[in-house]
C-alpha positions as CSV (number, residue, x, y, z in Angstrom):
1,X,9.6,19.8,-17.6
2,X,9.6,20.6,-14.0
3,X,6.8,22.7,-12.2
4,X,8.3,25.0,-9.1
5,X,7.2,23.8,-5.5
6,X,4.5,26.3,-4.2
7,X,4.8,27.7,-0.5
8,X,3.6,25.2,1.7
9,X,0.4,26.8,3.1
10,X,0.3,25.0,6.6
11,X,2.5,22.7,8.7
12,X,1.1,19.5,8.7
13,X,3.3,16.4,9.8
14,X,4.2,14.2,7.0
15,X,2.1,11.1,6.4
16,X,4.3,9.0,5.0
17,X,2.4,5.3,5.3
18,X,-0.2,4.0,7.2
19,X,0.5,1.1,9.0
20,X,-3.0,0.4,10.6
21,X,-6.2,1.7,8.7
22,X,-8.2,4.5,9.9
23,X,-11.1,3.4,12.7
24,X,-13.9,3.2,10.0
25,X,-11.9,0.7,8.0
26,X,-10.0,-1.2,10.4
27,X,-9.2,-4.6,10.4
28,X,-11.6,-5.1,13.2
29,X,-14.4,-3.8,10.7
30,X,-13.3,-5.9,7.7
31,X,-13.3,-9.1,9.6
32,X,-16.6,-8.3,11.2
33,X,-18.2,-7.3,7.7
34,X,-16.9,-10.7,6.5
35,X,-18.6,-12.4,9.3
36,X,-22.0,-10.7,8.8
37,X,-21.7,-11.3,4.8
38,X,-21.2,-15.3,5.3
39,X,-23.6,-15.3,7.7
40,X,-26.2,-13.3,5.4
41,X,-27.3,-11.0,8.5
42,X,-26.6,-7.3,8.4
43,X,-25.4,-7.3,12.0
44,X,-23.4,-10.6,12.6
45,X,-24.7,-12.5,15.8
46,X,-22.8,-14.4,18.5
47,X,-20.1,-16.0,17.2
48,X,-21.0,-19.5,18.3
49,X,-23.7,-19.5,16.0
50,X,-21.8,-19.3,12.9
51,X,-20.8,-21.2,10.4
52,X,-16.9,-22.4,10.7
53,X,-15.9,-19.5,8.0
54,X,-17.9,-16.9,9.8
55,X,-17.1,-17.8,13.2
56,X,-13.5,-17.7,12.5
57,X,-13.8,-14.0,10.8
58,X,-15.7,-13.0,13.9
59,X,-12.9,-14.2,16.5
60,X,-10.4,-12.7,14.5
61,X,-12.6,-9.2,14.2
62,X,-12.5,-9.5,18.0
63,X,-9.0,-10.1,18.5
64,X,-8.3,-6.8,16.3
65,X,-10.4,-4.8,18.5
66,X,-8.8,-5.7,21.7
67,X,-5.4,-5.0,20.1
68,X,-6.9,-1.6,18.8
69,X,-8.4,-0.8,21.9
70,X,-5.0,-0.2,23.3
71,X,-4.2,-3.7,24.7
72,X,-1.7,-5.6,23.1
73,X,-1.8,-9.0,24.7
74,X,0.7,-11.9,23.5
75,X,-0.6,-14.3,20.8
76,X,-1.2,-17.1,23.5
77,X,-3.6,-14.5,25.4
78,X,-5.5,-13.9,22.3
79,X,-5.6,-17.7,21.3
80,X,-7.1,-18.5,24.7
81,X,-9.9,-15.7,24.4
82,X,-10.5,-17.4,21.2
83,X,-10.7,-20.7,22.4
84,X,-8.0,-22.0,19.6
85,X,-4.6,-23.0,20.4
86,X,-1.8,-20.9,19.7
87,X,-1.0,-22.5,16.2
88,X,-4.6,-23.0,15.0
89,X,-5.1,-19.1,15.9
90,X,-2.3,-18.0,13.9
91,X,-3.6,-19.8,11.1
92,X,-7.0,-18.6,11.1
93,X,-5.7,-14.8,11.8
94,X,-3.4,-15.0,8.7
95,X,-6.0,-16.8,6.5
96,X,-8.7,-13.9,7.6
97,X,-6.6,-10.7,7.7
98,X,-3.7,-11.8,5.1
99,X,-0.9,-11.2,8.0
100,X,-0.1,-12.6,10.9
101,X,-1.2,-11.4,14.6
102,X,2.4,-10.2,15.2
103,X,2.6,-7.7,12.3
104,X,-1.0,-6.5,13.0
105,X,0.5,-6.1,16.4
106,X,3.6,-4.1,14.9
107,X,1.7,-2.2,12.7
108,X,-0.6,-0.8,15.5
109,X,2.4,0.2,17.4
110,X,3.7,1.9,14.8
111,X,1.0,3.5,14.0
112,X,1.2,4.9,18.0
113,X,4.7,5.7,17.6
114,X,3.8,7.5,14.1
115,X,0.9,9.5,16.6
116,X,3.0,10.5,19.3
117,X,6.0,11.6,17.1
118,X,3.6,13.5,15.2
119,X,1.8,15.5,18.1
120,X,5.5,16.2,19.7
121,X,4.1,14.7,23.3
122,X,7.1,12.7,23.8
123,X,10.8,12.0,23.1
124,X,11.8,9.1,20.3
125,X,12.5,6.7,23.5
126,X,9.5,7.5,25.5
127,X,7.0,7.1,22.3
128,X,8.7,3.8,21.4
129,X,8.4,2.6,24.8
130,X,4.9,3.9,25.1
131,X,4.0,2.1,21.9
132,X,5.0,-1.3,23.2
133,X,8.2,-1.6,21.6
134,X,10.3,-3.4,24.1
135,X,13.6,-3.3,22.2
136,X,15.1,0.1,21.1
137,X,17.5,-1.5,18.9
138,X,15.0,-3.4,17.1
139,X,12.9,-0.6,16.8
140,X,15.4,1.7,15.2
141,X,16.6,-1.2,13.1
142,X,12.9,-1.3,11.6
143,X,12.1,2.3,11.7
144,X,12.9,3.3,8.2
145,X,10.3,0.6,6.9
146,X,7.6,1.8,8.2
147,X,8.4,5.3,9.0
148,X,10.4,6.1,5.5
149,X,13.2,7.9,7.6
150,X,15.0,7.7,10.8
151,X,12.7,8.1,13.9
152,X,14.1,11.8,14.4
153,X,13.6,12.9,11.0
154,X,9.9,11.7,11.6
155,X,9.6,13.7,14.4
156,X,10.7,16.7,12.6
157,X,7.8,16.0,9.9
158,X,10.8,14.7,7.5
159,X,12.4,18.1,7.5
160,X,15.5,18.1,4.9
161,X,14.7,15.1,3.4
162,X,15.7,15.2,-0.3
163,X,13.0,14.2,-2.8
164,X,13.7,14.6,-6.5
165,X,10.6,15.2,-8.7
166,X,9.5,16.3,-11.9
167,X,6.2,16.8,-13.8
168,X,6.3,15.6,-17.3
169,X,3.3,15.7,-20.2
170,X,2.3,12.6,-21.8
171,X,-0.9,11.4,-24.1
172,X,-2.3,10.5,-20.5
173,X,-1.8,14.2,-19.0
174,X,0.4,15.1,-16.5
175,X,2.7,12.9,-15.2
176,X,4.4,13.4,-11.7
177,X,7.7,11.2,-10.7
178,X,9.5,11.5,-7.3
179,X,12.1,9.7,-5.7
180,X,13.8,9.5,-2.3
181,X,17.7,8.3,-2.2
182,X,16.0,4.8,-1.5
183,X,14.0,4.8,-5.0
184,X,10.8,5.9,-6.6
185,X,8.3,6.7,-4.0
186,X,5.3,8.3,-6.1
187,X,4.3,8.0,-9.9
188,X,0.9,10.0,-10.3
189,X,-1.3,11.3,-13.4
190,X,-3.9,14.0,-13.1
191,X,-4.9,16.8,-15.9
192,X,-3.3,19.4,-13.7
193,X,0.1,19.5,-13.0
194,X,-0.2,21.8,-10.1
195,X,-2.9,19.2,-8.6
196,X,0.3,16.6,-8.6
197,X,2.7,18.9,-6.9
198,X,0.3,19.8,-3.9
199,X,-0.1,16.1,-3.7
200,X,3.2,15.4,-3.0
201,X,3.7,18.5,-0.9
202,X,0.9,17.5,1.1
203,X,2.5,14.0,1.5
204,X,5.9,15.5,2.6
205,X,5.5,18.8,3.5
206,X,8.8,19.7,5.1
207,X,11.2,17.4,2.6
208,X,12.9,19.4,0.5
209,X,11.6,18.9,-2.9
210,X,14.2,19.3,-5.6
211,X,15.0,18.8,-9.3
212,X,16.6,15.3,-10.2
213,X,20.1,14.8,-11.4
214,X,21.3,12.8,-14.6
215,X,20.0,9.3,-13.0
216,X,16.7,10.7,-11.9
217,X,16.1,12.2,-15.3
218,X,16.7,8.7,-16.9
219,X,13.9,7.2,-14.4
220,X,11.5,9.7,-15.5
221,X,12.2,9.0,-19.2
222,X,11.8,5.4,-18.5
223,X,8.2,6.4,-16.8
224,X,6.6,8.7,-19.5
225,X,8.5,6.0,-22.0
226,X,6.6,3.1,-20.9
227,X,3.2,5.2,-20.9
228,X,3.7,5.5,-24.5
229,X,5.0,2.5,-25.6
230,X,4.7,-0.1,-22.4
231,X,6.1,-2.9,-24.7
232,X,9.8,-2.6,-22.8
233,X,8.5,-3.0,-18.9
234,X,9.4,-0.8,-16.6
235,X,12.2,-1.7,-13.8
236,X,13.0,1.0,-11.7
237,X,14.3,0.9,-7.7
238,X,11.2,1.5,-5.5
239,X,10.8,3.2,-2.3
240,X,7.4,1.5,-1.2
241,X,6.3,2.3,2.3
242,X,3.1,0.7,3.5
243,X,2.1,-2.3,5.8
244,X,3.4,-6.1,5.9
245,X,-0.2,-6.5,4.2
246,X,0.1,-3.8,1.7
247,X,3.6,-4.7,0.7
248,X,2.6,-8.3,-0.1
249,X,-0.4,-7.0,-2.4
250,X,2.3,-4.9,-4.1
251,X,4.7,-7.3,-4.6
252,X,2.1,-9.4,-6.1
253,X,0.8,-6.7,-8.2
254,X,4.4,-6.5,-10.0
255,X,4.3,-10.4,-11.0
256,X,1.1,-9.7,-13.0
257,X,2.4,-10.0,-16.6
258,X,2.4,-7.1,-19.1
259,X,-1.3,-7.1,-20.7
260,X,-2.8,-9.4,-18.4
261,X,-5.7,-8.8,-16.0
262,X,-6.3,-10.5,-12.3
263,X,-9.2,-9.9,-10.6
264,X,-9.0,-8.7,-6.5
265,X,-10.1,-12.0,-5.5
266,X,-6.8,-13.8,-7.6
267,X,-4.5,-11.5,-5.4
268,X,-6.0,-12.5,-2.5
269,X,-5.8,-16.0,-2.8
270,X,-2.1,-15.5,-4.0
271,X,-0.9,-13.8,-1.2
272,X,-2.3,-16.6,1.4
273,X,-5.6,-14.7,2.2
274,X,-8.5,-15.5,0.3
275,X,-11.0,-13.7,2.2
276,X,-9.4,-10.7,2.6
277,X,-10.4,-9.4,-0.8
278,X,-11.6,-5.8,0.4
279,X,-8.2,-5.3,2.1
280,X,-6.7,-5.9,-1.4
281,X,-8.7,-3.7,-3.0
282,X,-7.8,-0.8,-0.3
283,X,-4.1,-1.9,-1.0
284,X,-4.6,-1.2,-4.6
285,X,-6.2,1.9,-3.7
286,X,-3.2,3.4,-1.4
287,X,-0.6,2.6,-4.1
288,X,1.4,5.9,-4.7
289,X,3.3,4.2,-7.2
290,X,1.2,4.1,-10.6
291,X,2.7,2.0,-13.7
292,X,5.5,0.3,-11.6
293,X,3.3,-1.1,-9.2
294,X,0.5,-1.9,-11.8
295,X,-2.7,-1.9,-9.9
296,X,-4.4,-1.0,-13.2
297,X,-3.8,-4.7,-14.0
298,X,-6.7,-5.6,-11.3
299,X,-10.3,-5.8,-12.2
300,X,-13.4,-7.1,-10.5
301,X,-14.8,-10.7,-10.6
302,X,-17.1,-9.5,-13.7
303,X,-14.0,-7.9,-15.3
304,X,-15.5,-4.6,-15.1
305,X,-12.5,-1.9,-14.7
306,X,-13.6,-0.5,-11.6
307,X,-11.5,1.3,-8.7
308,X,-8.5,3.6,-10.2
309,X,-7.4,6.6,-8.5
310,X,-5.9,8.2,-11.6
311,X,-9.3,7.6,-13.7
312,X,-10.8,4.7,-15.1
313,X,-10.4,6.2,-18.5
314,X,-6.7,6.0,-17.8
315,X,-6.8,2.5,-16.5
316,X,-8.6,1.4,-19.6
317,X,-6.2,3.2,-22.2
318,X,-3.1,1.5,-20.4
319,X,-4.5,-2.2,-20.8
320,X,-5.1,-1.3,-24.3
321,X,-1.9,0.0,-24.8
322,X,-0.2,-3.0,-23.5
323,X,-2.3,-5.7,-25.2
324,X,-1.6,-3.8,-28.2
325,X,2.1,-3.8,-27.4
326,X,2.0,-7.3,-26.9
327,X,0.1,-8.1,-30.5
328,X,3.0,-6.3,-32.0
329,X,5.7,-8.0,-30.2
330,X,4.0,-11.3,-31.4
331,X,3.3,-10.1,-35.0
332,X,7.1,-8.9,-35.4
333,X,8.6,-12.6,-34.2
334,X,10.2,-14.4,-36.9
335,X,8.3,-17.3,-38.2
336,X,10.6,-20.4,-38.2
337,X,10.8,-22.5,-41.7
338,X,9.1,-25.4,-42.1
339,X,11.2,-28.5,-41.7
């Protein structure tokens, strides 16, 4: 069943992905929190007084603040400011932040480009150079990955971007599936189908939301079929839009076996960022593609089912169904004859 799209109530510019977290959740704040936690203080004192791990977290937080303040110095300058060699600084930054200094700086530049394009304060060319991109060729080559479309389309608020969508009913409630020409861009769950449609429209206010073709209908059937019987798994082309760090987290989530669970700390270690547990949790929370990127398989260290944007009850039920499917599959396997 396809639910009609309500008329847009505003002309807000499309928000396709957040390359850099908002200020209150900035990487500088996260690493500063880590430094304070490791030092055992509410507000971390001077970096020189820290244990090595906490000192490193404080140095990375300071480097992030410098970049977030508007200055994007080269890596060598950041390393000198931190009192480390360039190679040591890069290793420390990646261990604490989960991404390289270059990737973080690129994310900041991308966010500045998006802001200028959304505000219509500059041409595409002026926006990319003002944000610190030195090469227009490299920018245009990579823009679809962090904008989800060409820069010109983004400046127009995604006007004309075709998105197939449908809302189906399943035993977990209303289920929305949406796809761009690149693949599935959203799978979401809610009691009210109109809430799901409005959420999609808020993400893509100027896109062309339309019913799907036969291939898209098959994708929707696969998703609803997975909800009811997850034994067959779910393998669909995806259009995942996020930071380099978020992409690494989401790829790690897709590798979790059916019916299994891991902790946020496990994922942080797996992607090579053992101290970035909070950032991993936020990446899970910002996942827009439920089921296909199975963030429901991530639990707290104490195995509690905390944090699922589509409801803890649904998370518990999905895991129950997956485990039941595994048990049914094991029982159905023929037993080899003895001897």
